[in-house]
C-alpha positions in Angstrom: 8.5 10.0 -15.2 5.5 12.9 -15.9 4.0 13.7 -12.4 0.0 14.5 -11.8 -0.4 16.8 -9.0 -1.6 15.7 -6.3 -3.0 18.4 -3.3 -1.4 18.3 0.1 -3.3 16.2 2.3 -5.4 18.0 5.1 -3.4 18.6 8.3 -0.2 17.6 6.3 2.1 20.5 7.3 6.0 20.6 8.0 7.3 23.4 9.6 11.1 24.3 9.6 13.3 27.6 9.3 9.8 29.0 10.4 8.3 28.3 7.0 5.7 26.2 6.3 6.2 23.3 3.8 3.6 21.8 2.4 4.5 18.3 1.4 1.9 17.0 -1.1 1.2 13.4 -2.3 0.0 12.1 -5.9 0.0 9.4 -8.2 0.8 8.9 -11.9 0.5 5.9 -14.2 4.1 5.1 -15.3 3.1 2.0 -18.3 -0.1 1.0 -16.7 1.5 1.3 -13.6 0.3 3.5 -10.9 2.9 5.0 -8.9 2.8 7.1 -5.6 5.0 9.7 -4.8 5.7 12.6 -2.1 6.9 15.7 -3.5 7.4 19.4 -2.3 9.3 22.5 -3.0 9.2 24.5 -6.3 8.7 23.1 -9.6 11.2 24.9 -11.5 13.5 24.4 -9.0 16.3 22.2 -9.9 14.8 18.6 -9.0 15.9 15.6 -6.6 14.6 12.3 -6.6 14.3 10.4 -3.9 15.1 6.3 -4.8 14.1 4.5 -1.8 15.5 0.6 -1.3 14.1 -2.7 -0.4 11.6 -3.0 1.7 11.1 0.8 2.5 8.7 3.4 0.8 9.1 7.2 0.2 7.9 7.1 4.3 11.5 7.3 4.5 12.4 10.4 3.2 9.5 12.2 5.2 12.2 14.3 7.3 14.4 14.8 4.5 12.1 16.1 1.7 11.4 19.6 3.7 14.8 20.0 4.3 15.7 20.1 1.0 12.0 21.8 -0.3 13.5 25.6 0.1 16.2 25.1 -2.9 15.0 22.3 -4.7 12.1 20.4 -6.1 12.1 16.9 -4.4 9.7 14.2 -5.6 9.9 10.4 -4.1 8.1 8.0 -5.4 7.1 4.5 -4.2 9.1 2.0 -5.9 5.9 -0.2 -7.4 6.0 -4.2 -7.3 5.8 -4.6 -3.3 5.8 -7.7 -2.3 6.8 -10.1 -5.7 9.0 -7.7 -7.4 11.0 -6.3 -4.5 11.4 -10.2 -3.3 13.2 -10.3 -6.5 14.9 -7.8 -6.3 16.4 -9.0 -2.8 17.0 -12.2 -3.8 19.1 -10.6 -7.1 20.8 -8.3 -4.9 23.5 -11.3 -4.1 24.6 -10.9 -8.0 25.4 -7.1 -7.7 29.1 -7.7 -6.7 29.3 -9.2 -10.4 28.2 -5.2 -11.2 30.7 -3.6 -9.2 33.3 -3.6 -11.8 31.0 -1.8 -14.0 30.0 0.9 -11.6 33.5 1.3 -10.8 34.7 2.0 -14.4 32.0 4.2 -14.6 33.6 6.2 -11.6 36.2 6.1 -12.6 35.8 7.3 -16.4 33.3 10.1 -15.7 33.9 11.2 -12.0 30.1 11.9 -11.5 29.5 14.2 -8.3 29.2 12.2 -5.8 28.2 12.6 -2.0 28.5 9.1 0.3 26.6 9.7 3.6 26.9 6.8 5.8 26.0 5.4 9.7 29.6 4.8 10.6 28.3 2.0 12.7 26.0 0.2 10.3 26.3 -3.7 10.8 25.3 -4.1 6.8 27.2 -1.7 4.9 30.5 -1.1 6.0 32.4 2.5 6.0 34.8 0.7 3.6 31.6 0.4 1.3 31.5 4.6 1.2 35.4 4.9 1.3 35.5 2.6 -1.7 33.8 5.5 -3.7 36.7 7.7 -3.2 39.4 5.1 -4.6 37.6 5.3 -7.9 36.1 9.0 -7.7 38.9 10.9 -6.1 36.2 13.6 -5.6 33.8 11.8 -4.4 32.7 13.3 -0.7 32.6 10.8 1.6 31.0 11.8 5.5 30.6 9.0 8.0 27.9 9.7 10.7 27.9 8.2 14.2 24.9 6.4 13.6 23.4 2.8 12.5 21.5 1.9 8.9 19.1 4.6 9.8 21.2 7.2 9.7 18.7 9.5 7.6 16.3 8.8 10.6 18.6 10.1 13.3 20.3 12.7 11.7 18.1 13.9 8.9 18.8 17.6 9.2 22.9 17.3 9.3 22.1 15.2 6.2 19.8 17.4 5.1 22.4 20.0 5.1 25.1 17.9 3.6 23.0 17.2 0.7 21.4 21.0 0.4 25.9 22.2 0.4 26.7 19.8 -1.8 24.0 20.3 -4.2 24.5 24.0 -4.3 28.2 23.1 -5.1 27.2 21.2 -8.1 24.7 23.4 -9.2 27.0 26.2 -9.2 29.8 24.3 -11.3 27.8 23.5 -13.2 26.3 26.8 -14.1 30.0 28.3 -14.5 31.0 25.6 -16.3 27.5 26.3 -18.8 28.6 29.9 -19.0 32.3 29.7 -19.6 33.4 30.7 -23.3 
């Protein structure tokens, strides 16, 4: 997705670690669909794309974005479609379990770096769902927080630190792999 620079909204600054990190907002067109996004961090830093689920928006990452923006260029778009497409997605969600074997096969064969942060008291997505990642990808890291479904809201700092440490390890390993003979 090509991003069109949006200016910071007046008065929107987030202060952390004695630094002020502006979160900018903008829109871009993707195949004639106008997409709103939030971003922070230097554009030349490694990029992180934060995607939300139904029925939320990029607003759900408002506390997480500045926590990661010191080291990364963080982009969180609002997925288009609002009501009609999201309704189709939620109705289609019940078909997801049929796709699980394909996801599991991918994790077994490719073993991508995986971090699952989870609220251990989430009534919708149980801890066993997070632990399942390790069955197919033994190197997956699973962190359970004493939280519910909205762990990101109640534990943003802890989750931000966990993601930052995880990504630092991923990028360090990738850098060592790229420079080894």
